[in-house]
C-alpha positions in Angstrom: 0.0 0.0 0.0 1.5 3.3 -0.9 1.6 6.3 1.5 -1.5 8.1 0.0 -3.6 4.9 0.5 -2.5 4.5 4.2 -5.4 3.6 6.5 -6.1 6.8 8.4 -8.1 4.8 11.0 -5.4 2.2 11.7 -4.9 3.7 15.2 -8.4 2.5 16.1 -7.2 -1.1 16.0 -5.5 -0.4 19.3 -8.8 -0.8 21.1 -7.3 -0.1 24.5 -5.4 2.9 23.4 -6.2 6.3 24.9 -6.9 7.9 21.5 -9.2 5.1 20.4 -11.1 5.1 23.7 -11.6 8.8 23.5 -12.8 8.6 19.9 -15.3 5.9 20.8 -16.5 7.9 23.9 -17.1 11.0 21.7 -18.9 9.0 19.0 -21.1 7.3 21.6 -22.0 10.6 23.2 -22.9 12.1 19.8 -25.0 9.0 18.9 -26.9 9.2 22.3 -27.5 12.9 21.8 -29.0 12.2 18.3 -31.1 9.3 19.5 -32.5 11.3 22.5 -33.8 14.0 20.1 -36.1 11.5 18.4 -39.7 12.0 19.5 -40.2 8.3 20.2 -36.9 7.8 22.1 -38.4 7.6 25.6 -41.1 5.2 24.6 -38.7 2.9 22.6 -36.0 3.0 25.3 -38.5 2.1 28.0 -39.8 -0.8 26.0 -36.3 -2.1 25.3 -35.4 -1.9 29.0 -38.6 -3.7 29.9 -37.7 -6.5 27.5 -34.1 -6.7 28.8 -35.3 -6.9 32.4 -37.7 -9.7 31.5 -34.9 -11.6 29.9 -32.7 -11.1 33.0 -35.5 -12.4 35.2 -35.9 -15.4 32.9 -32.2 -16.1 33.1 -31.5 -15.6 29.4 -27.7 -15.3 29.1 -27.4 -15.3 25.3 -29.6 -14.5 22.4 -28.8 -16.1 19.1 -30.4 -16.1 15.6 -31.4 -12.5 15.6 
């Protein structure tokens, strides 16, 4: 691969690196902010939490074939 084709995101492969963790944190925050602006966010989030709590009560440890 020549220099102008170098992967500019190669540093993200160091998943425990400070730069990668900071990048992920920033992207997560931006995503949450965007999702929370959706008019149905609260309703959908509450339903998802309800389902996850039920799965926890039922002892489901792994979900496959989704």
